[in-house]
C-alpha positions as CSV (number, residue, x, y, z in Angstrom):
1,M,8.4,-13.6,13.7
2,H,9.5,-11.6,10.7
3,V,6.8,-9.7,8.8
4,G,7.1,-8.3,5.3
5,V,5.1,-5.0,5.3
6,I,3.8,-3.6,2.1
7,S,1.3,-0.7,1.0
8,D,-0.1,1.4,-1.8
9,L,0.7,-1.0,-4.6
10,H,-1.6,0.9,-6.8
11,G,-1.4,-1.6,-9.7
12,N,2.2,-1.4,-10.2
13,K,3.1,-5.1,-10.8
14,V,6.7,-4.3,-11.9
15,A,7.3,-2.6,-8.7
16,L,5.5,-5.3,-6.6
17,D,7.7,-8.0,-8.4
18,A,10.8,-6.2,-7.7
19,V,9.8,-5.9,-3.9
20,I,8.9,-9.6,-3.6
21,D,12.1,-10.5,-5.3
22,D,14.2,-8.3,-2.9
23,M,12.5,-9.1,0.5
24,P,14.5,-11.4,2.7
25,P,12.9,-14.4,4.1
26,V,9.7,-13.5,6.3
27,D,7.1,-15.6,8.0
28,R,4.3,-13.6,6.4
29,I,3.3,-10.5,4.4
30,I,0.7,-7.9,5.3
31,C,-0.6,-4.9,3.4
32,A,-2.0,-1.6,4.4
33,G,-4.3,-1.2,1.4
34,D,-4.6,0.5,-1.9
35,V,-4.0,-2.6,-3.9
36,V,-5.3,-0.9,-7.0
37,G,-5.3,2.6,-8.6
38,Y,-3.1,4.6,-10.8
39,N,-1.0,2.0,-12.6
40,P,-2.4,-0.4,-15.2
41,W,-1.9,-3.9,-13.6
42,H,-4.9,-3.8,-11.0
43,A,-6.0,-7.4,-11.6
44,D,-2.4,-8.7,-11.2
45,C,-1.8,-7.0,-7.9
46,V,-5.2,-8.2,-6.5
47,D,-4.3,-11.6,-7.7
48,F,-1.0,-11.7,-5.8
49,V,-2.7,-10.4,-2.6
50,R,-5.4,-13.1,-2.9
51,E,-3.3,-16.0,-3.9
52,E,-0.7,-15.3,-1.4
53,A,-3.3,-14.8,1.5
54,V,-1.9,-11.4,2.5
55,P,-4.0,-9.9,5.3
56,T,-5.0,-6.5,3.8
57,V,-7.3,-3.6,4.6
58,I,-9.2,-1.5,2.3
59,G,-7.7,1.8,1.0
60,N,-9.5,4.7,-0.5
61,H,-8.9,3.8,-4.1
62,D,-9.9,0.2,-3.3
63,R,-13.1,1.5,-1.8
64,A,-13.8,3.8,-4.8
65,T,-13.1,1.1,-7.3
66,A,-15.5,-1.3,-5.7
67,G,-18.2,1.3,-5.2
68,S,-19.9,3.7,-7.5
69,T,-18.1,6.9,-6.9
70,A,-14.5,8.3,-7.2
71,F,-15.0,10.0,-3.8
72,G,-14.1,13.5,-5.2
73,F,-10.6,12.2,-6.5
74,N,-8.8,14.5,-8.9
75,S,-8.8,13.6,-12.6
76,T,-5.5,11.6,-12.3
77,A,-6.6,9.4,-9.5
78,G,-10.2,9.2,-10.9
79,A,-8.7,7.7,-14.2
80,G,-6.9,5.1,-12.4
81,V,-10.2,4.1,-10.5
82,E,-12.2,4.0,-13.7
83,H,-9.3,1.8,-15.4
84,A,-9.4,-0.5,-12.4
85,R,-13.2,-0.9,-12.5
86,E,-13.0,-1.9,-16.2
87,Q,-10.1,-4.3,-15.6
88,L,-11.3,-6.2,-12.6
89,S,-13.8,-9.0,-12.6
90,K,-16.8,-9.0,-10.6
91,D,-15.3,-11.4,-8.2
92,Q,-12.2,-9.3,-7.8
93,L,-14.5,-6.3,-7.3
94,A,-16.5,-8.2,-4.5
95,W,-13.2,-9.1,-2.9
96,L,-12.0,-5.4,-2.7
97,A,-15.3,-4.4,-1.4
98,A,-15.3,-7.0,1.4
99,L,-11.9,-5.8,2.8
100,P,-12.1,-4.3,6.3
101,D,-11.0,-0.9,7.4
102,D,-9.1,-2.3,10.2
103,R,-7.7,-5.7,11.2
104,L,-5.6,-7.3,13.8
105,V,-2.9,-9.8,12.8
106,C,0.1,-11.8,14.3
107,D,-1.8,-13.0,17.5
108,D,-3.5,-9.4,17.6
109,R,-0.2,-7.7,18.2
110,V,-0.2,-5.7,15.0
111,R,-3.1,-3.5,13.8
112,I,-3.3,-2.5,10.2
113,V,-5.2,0.5,9.0
114,H,-5.0,2.5,5.8
115,G,-5.0,6.1,6.9
116,H,-5.5,6.7,10.5
117,P,-7.1,4.3,13.3
118,D,-10.1,6.7,13.6
119,N,-10.4,7.6,9.9
120,P,-9.3,5.3,7.0
121,D,-9.0,8.3,4.7
122,R,-7.0,10.6,7.0
123,Y,-3.4,11.2,5.9
124,T,-1.1,10.4,8.9
125,Y,2.4,11.7,8.3
126,P,5.5,10.9,10.5
127,S,5.2,14.1,12.4
128,E,1.9,12.9,13.9
129,F,3.3,9.4,14.9
130,S,2.7,9.0,18.6
131,P,2.2,6.0,21.1
132,S,-1.5,7.1,21.5
133,L,-2.1,5.8,18.0
134,L,-1.4,2.3,19.2
135,D,-4.4,1.8,21.4
136,G,-3.1,-1.4,23.0
137,A,-1.5,-2.8,20.0
138,D,2.1,-3.5,19.8
139,V,2.6,-2.2,16.3
140,L,0.3,0.1,14.2
141,V,0.8,-0.2,10.4
142,M,-0.4,2.6,8.3
143,G,-0.3,3.5,4.6
144,H,-2.0,6.3,2.5
145,T,0.7,8.9,2.5
146,H,3.2,7.0,0.5
147,V,5.8,8.2,2.9
148,Q,8.2,5.6,4.4
149,D,9.0,6.0,8.1
150,H,8.7,4.4,11.6
151,E,9.1,5.5,15.2
152,L,9.8,3.3,18.2
153,F,8.2,4.2,21.4
154,E,8.2,2.5,24.9
155,E,4.7,1.4,24.1
156,G,5.4,-0.2,20.7
157,I,6.0,0.8,17.0
158,V,4.0,3.1,14.7
159,M,5.2,2.6,11.1
160,N,4.4,3.2,7.4
161,P,6.2,1.0,4.9
162,G,5.9,3.6,2.1
163,S,4.4,2.9,-1.1
164,V,5.3,0.1,-3.4
165,G,3.8,1.5,-6.5
166,Q,3.9,5.2,-6.2
167,P,6.3,6.6,-3.6
168,R,6.0,10.1,-2.7
169,D,8.9,10.9,-0.4
170,S,11.3,12.1,-3.2
171,D,12.8,8.5,-3.6
172,P,11.4,6.9,-6.7
173,R,12.3,3.4,-5.6
174,A,9.7,1.0,-4.5
175,A,9.3,0.9,-0.8
176,Y,8.7,-1.8,1.9
177,A,9.7,-2.8,5.4
178,V,10.4,-5.8,7.4
179,L,9.1,-6.0,11.0
180,D,10.8,-8.2,13.6
181,L,8.3,-8.8,16.2
182,A,10.6,-10.8,18.5
183,E,13.2,-7.9,18.7
184,M,10.6,-5.1,18.0
185,T,12.6,-3.6,15.1
186,V,11.8,-2.3,11.7
187,D,14.2,-2.4,8.7
188,E,13.1,-0.1,5.9
189,H,13.9,-1.1,2.3
190,R,14.0,0.5,-1.2
191,V,14.5,-1.3,-4.4
192,D,15.1,-0.2,-8.0
193,Y,12.6,-1.3,-10.5
194,D,12.0,-0.6,-14.3
195,I,10.2,2.7,-14.2
196,E,10.4,3.3,-17.8
197,R,8.4,0.0,-18.5
198,V,5.7,1.2,-16.1
199,Q,5.6,4.6,-17.9
200,Q,5.3,3.0,-21.2
201,A,2.4,0.8,-19.9
202,V,0.7,3.8,-18.4
203,R,0.7,5.6,-21.7
204,E,-0.4,2.7,-23.6
205,A,-3.3,2.1,-21.3
206,G,-4.3,5.8,-22.1
207,L,-3.9,6.9,-18.5
208,P,-3.0,10.5,-17.6
209,D,0.7,11.3,-18.4
210,R,1.0,12.6,-14.8
211,I,0.8,9.1,-13.5
212,A,3.9,8.2,-15.6
213,T,6.0,11.3,-15.0
214,R,5.6,11.4,-11.2
215,L,7.1,7.9,-10.8
216,E,10.6,9.0,-11.8
217,A,10.5,11.8,-9.2
218,G,9.1,9.9,-6.4
219,R,6.4,12.5,-5.9
Protein backbone atom coordinates (compact mmCIF):
# COMPACT_ATOMS: atom_id res chain seq x y z
CA MET A 1 0.00 0.00 0.00
CA HIS A 2 1.23 3.46 -0.95
CA VAL A 3 0.17 6.27 1.39
CA GLY A 4 0.44 9.97 0.65
CA VAL A 5 1.37 11.74 3.88
CA ILE A 6 0.66 15.44 4.41
CA SER A 7 0.63 17.78 7.39
CA ASP A 8 0.36 21.42 8.40
CA LEU A 9 -1.66 22.66 5.44
CA HIS A 10 -2.30 25.89 7.33
CA GLY A 11 -4.91 27.25 4.97
CA ASN A 12 -2.56 27.33 1.98
CA LYS A 13 -4.73 26.01 -0.85
CA VAL A 14 -2.23 27.03 -3.52
CA ALA A 15 0.46 24.83 -1.95
CA LEU A 16 -2.04 22.02 -1.32
CA ASP A 17 -3.14 22.01 -4.95
CA ALA A 18 0.50 21.83 -6.05
CA VAL A 19 1.14 18.89 -3.71
CA ILE A 20 -1.91 16.95 -4.90
CA ASP A 21 -1.00 17.59 -8.54
CA ASP A 22 2.58 16.42 -7.92
CA MET A 23 1.77 13.37 -5.80
CA PRO A 24 2.24 10.01 -7.56
CA PRO A 25 -0.61 7.48 -7.45
CA VAL A 26 -1.34 6.42 -3.87
CA ASP A 27 -3.94 4.18 -2.25
CA ARG A 28 -4.88 6.81 0.31
CA ILE A 29 -3.81 10.12 1.83
CA ILE A 30 -3.43 10.80 5.55
CA CYS A 31 -2.86 14.07 7.41
CA ALA A 32 -1.05 14.89 10.67
CA GLY A 33 -3.10 17.96 11.50
CA ASP A 34 -3.19 21.76 11.39
CA VAL A 35 -5.48 22.00 8.41
CA VAL A 36 -6.13 25.67 9.21
CA GLY A 37 -4.23 28.73 10.43
CA TYR A 38 -1.90 31.38 9.00
CA ASN A 39 -2.85 31.48 5.30
CA PRO A 40 -6.31 32.60 4.09
CA TRP A 41 -7.91 29.49 2.54
CA HIS A 42 -8.97 27.67 5.71
CA ALA A 43 -12.38 26.61 4.39
CA ASP A 44 -10.93 25.26 1.15
CA CYS A 45 -8.42 23.12 3.01
CA VAL A 46 -11.06 21.80 5.41
CA ASP A 47 -13.31 20.99 2.45
CA PHE A 48 -10.52 19.06 0.72
CA VAL A 49 -9.76 16.91 3.74
CA ARG A 50 -13.44 16.23 4.39
CA GLU A 51 -14.45 15.55 0.78
CA GLU A 52 -11.49 13.24 0.20
CA ALA A 53 -12.12 11.46 3.54
CA VAL A 54 -8.50 11.99 4.57
CA PRO A 55 -7.87 10.52 8.05
CA THR A 56 -6.68 13.49 10.10
CA VAL A 57 -5.76 14.38 13.67
CA ILE A 58 -6.31 17.72 15.36
CA GLY A 59 -3.43 20.19 15.38
CA ASN A 60 -2.90 23.04 17.82
CA HIS A 61 -4.19 25.62 15.30
CA ASP A 62 -7.21 23.42 14.56
CA ARG A 63 -7.94 23.14 18.28
CA ALA A 64 -7.55 26.87 18.89
CA THR A 65 -9.79 27.71 15.94
CA ALA A 66 -12.51 25.34 17.05
CA GLY A 67 -12.27 26.48 20.67
CA SER A 68 -12.52 29.81 22.42
CA THR A 69 -8.87 30.57 23.08
CA ALA A 70 -5.73 31.13 21.00
CA PHE A 71 -3.72 29.11 23.58
CA GLY A 72 -1.10 31.78 24.06
CA PHE A 73 -0.19 32.00 20.38
CA ASN A 74 1.90 34.95 19.24
CA SER A 75 0.15 37.72 17.31
CA THR A 76 0.98 36.20 13.93
CA ALA A 77 -0.46 32.78 14.75
CA GLY A 78 -3.33 34.32 16.68
CA ALA A 79 -4.35 36.42 13.70
CA GLY A 80 -4.55 33.28 11.58
CA VAL A 81 -6.74 31.61 14.18
CA GLU A 82 -9.11 34.58 14.29
CA HIS A 83 -9.29 34.67 10.49
CA ALA A 84 -10.08 30.95 10.39
CA ARG A 85 -12.85 31.35 12.96
CA GLU A 86 -14.42 34.09 10.87
CA GLN A 87 -14.20 32.11 7.64
CA LEU A 88 -15.33 28.65 8.73
CA SER A 89 -18.97 27.64 9.05
CA LYS A 90 -20.40 26.16 12.24
CA ASP A 91 -20.35 22.76 10.58
CA GLN A 92 -16.67 23.12 9.65
CA LEU A 93 -15.78 24.28 13.15
CA ALA A 94 -17.64 21.32 14.63
CA TRP A 95 -15.74 18.98 12.32
CA LEU A 96 -12.42 20.45 13.49
CA ALA A 97 -13.42 20.16 17.14
CA ALA A 98 -14.28 16.48 16.70
CA LEU A 99 -10.91 15.48 15.27
CA PRO A 100 -8.96 13.10 17.53
CA ASP A 101 -5.48 13.70 18.98
CA ASP A 102 -4.35 10.27 17.86
CA ARG A 103 -5.55 7.69 15.36
CA LEU A 104 -4.53 4.38 13.86
CA VAL A 105 -4.98 3.73 10.13
CA CYS A 106 -3.92 1.22 7.49
CA ASP A 107 -4.98 -1.85 9.50
CA ASP A 108 -3.57 -0.21 12.65
CA ARG A 109 -0.06 -0.25 11.24
CA VAL A 110 0.24 3.54 11.05
CA ARG A 111 -0.26 5.86 14.01
CA ILE A 112 -0.89 9.55 13.35
CA VAL A 113 -0.33 12.29 15.94
CA HIS A 114 0.34 15.99 15.56
CA GLY A 115 3.17 16.79 17.94
CA HIS A 116 4.20 13.78 20.05
CA PRO A 117 2.47 10.54 21.06
CA ASP A 118 2.30 11.71 24.69
CA ASN A 119 1.59 15.40 24.05
CA PRO A 120 -0.10 16.70 20.90
CA ASP A 121 1.44 20.17 21.38
CA ARG A 122 5.04 19.05 21.90
CA TYR A 123 7.50 19.76 19.09
CA THR A 124 9.36 16.56 18.21
CA TYR A 125 12.34 17.32 15.99
CA PRO A 126 14.29 14.71 13.97
CA SER A 127 17.03 14.55 16.60
CA GLU A 128 14.41 13.06 18.95
CA PHE A 129 13.19 10.34 16.57
CA SER A 130 13.59 6.94 18.21
CA PRO A 131 11.99 3.49 18.04
CA SER A 132 10.50 4.04 21.50
CA LEU A 133 8.04 6.47 19.91
CA LEU A 134 6.49 3.67 17.84
CA ASP A 135 4.86 1.89 20.81
CA GLY A 136 3.86 -1.12 18.74
CA ALA A 137 2.96 0.64 15.48
CA ASP A 138 4.95 0.00 12.32
CA VAL A 139 4.97 3.69 11.45
CA LEU A 140 4.55 6.87 13.48
CA VAL A 141 3.58 10.02 11.55
CA MET A 142 4.04 13.39 13.24
CA GLY A 143 3.68 17.00 12.11
CA HIS A 144 3.87 20.28 14.08
CA THR A 145 7.56 21.16 13.54
CA HIS A 146 7.15 21.83 9.79
CA VAL A 147 10.49 20.03 9.34
CA GLN A 148 10.58 17.17 6.84
CA ASP A 149 12.52 14.06 7.87
CA HIS A 150 12.21 10.36 8.59
CA GLU A 151 14.19 7.63 10.32
CA LEU A 152 14.13 3.89 9.64
CA PHE A 153 14.63 1.60 12.62
CA GLU A 154 14.46 -2.18 12.93
CA GLU A 155 11.15 -1.67 14.75
CA GLY A 156 9.63 0.62 12.10
CA ILE A 157 9.58 4.17 10.77
CA VAL A 158 9.26 7.52 12.51
CA MET A 159 8.49 10.32 10.08
CA ASN A 160 7.38 13.90 9.56
CA PRO A 161 6.27 14.72 6.00
CA GLY A 162 7.02 18.42 6.52
CA SER A 163 4.56 21.22 6.00
CA VAL A 164 2.42 21.72 2.93
CA GLY A 165 1.50 25.30 3.74
CA GLN A 166 4.40 26.80 5.71
CA PRO A 167 7.72 24.89 5.58
CA ARG A 168 10.27 25.81 8.25
CA ASP A 169 13.33 23.81 7.20
CA SER A 170 14.85 26.53 4.99
CA ASP A 171 13.25 25.05 1.85
CA PRO A 172 10.21 27.13 0.81
CA ARG A 173 8.77 24.42 -1.43
CA ALA A 174 5.67 22.60 -0.22
CA ALA A 175 6.51 19.30 1.46
CA TYR A 176 4.90 15.87 1.54
CA ALA A 177 5.94 12.23 1.61
CA VAL A 178 4.90 8.88 0.19
CA LEU A 179 5.02 5.87 2.49
CA ASP A 180 5.30 2.37 0.99
CA LEU A 181 3.99 -0.03 3.60
CA ALA A 182 4.95 -3.11 1.64
CA GLU A 183 8.60 -2.15 1.32
CA MET A 184 8.64 0.01 4.48
CA THR A 185 10.22 2.96 2.74
CA VAL A 186 9.57 6.71 2.66
CA ASP A 187 10.06 9.00 -0.33
CA GLU A 188 10.23 12.66 0.64
CA HIS A 189 8.98 15.17 -1.92
CA ARG A 190 9.16 18.94 -2.41
CA VAL A 191 7.21 20.91 -4.97
CA ASP A 192 7.30 24.53 -6.13
CA TYR A 193 4.12 26.59 -5.92
CA ASP A 194 3.10 30.21 -6.56
CA ILE A 195 4.34 31.81 -3.34
CA GLU A 196 3.74 35.33 -4.65
CA ARG A 197 0.05 34.54 -5.16
CA VAL A 198 -0.22 33.39 -1.54
CA GLN A 199 1.64 36.45 -0.28
CA GLN A 200 -0.75 38.72 -2.15
CA ALA A 201 -3.76 36.87 -0.72
CA VAL A 202 -2.35 37.11 2.81
CA ARG A 203 -1.97 40.85 2.49
CA GLU A 204 -5.38 41.33 0.89
CA ALA A 205 -6.90 39.42 3.82
CA GLY A 206 -5.31 41.87 6.25
CA LEU A 207 -3.20 39.18 7.88
CA PRO A 208 0.24 40.01 9.38
CA ASP A 209 2.93 40.58 6.77
CA ARG A 210 5.18 38.11 8.61
CA ILE A 211 2.93 35.30 7.36
CA ALA A 212 3.69 36.36 3.79
CA THR A 213 7.41 37.05 4.08
CA ARG A 214 8.35 33.84 5.89
CA LEU A 215 6.98 31.72 3.03
CA GLU A 216 9.74 32.75 0.64
CA ALA A 217 12.43 31.81 3.16
CA GLY A 218 10.93 28.56 4.35
CA ARG A 219 11.34 29.68 7.96
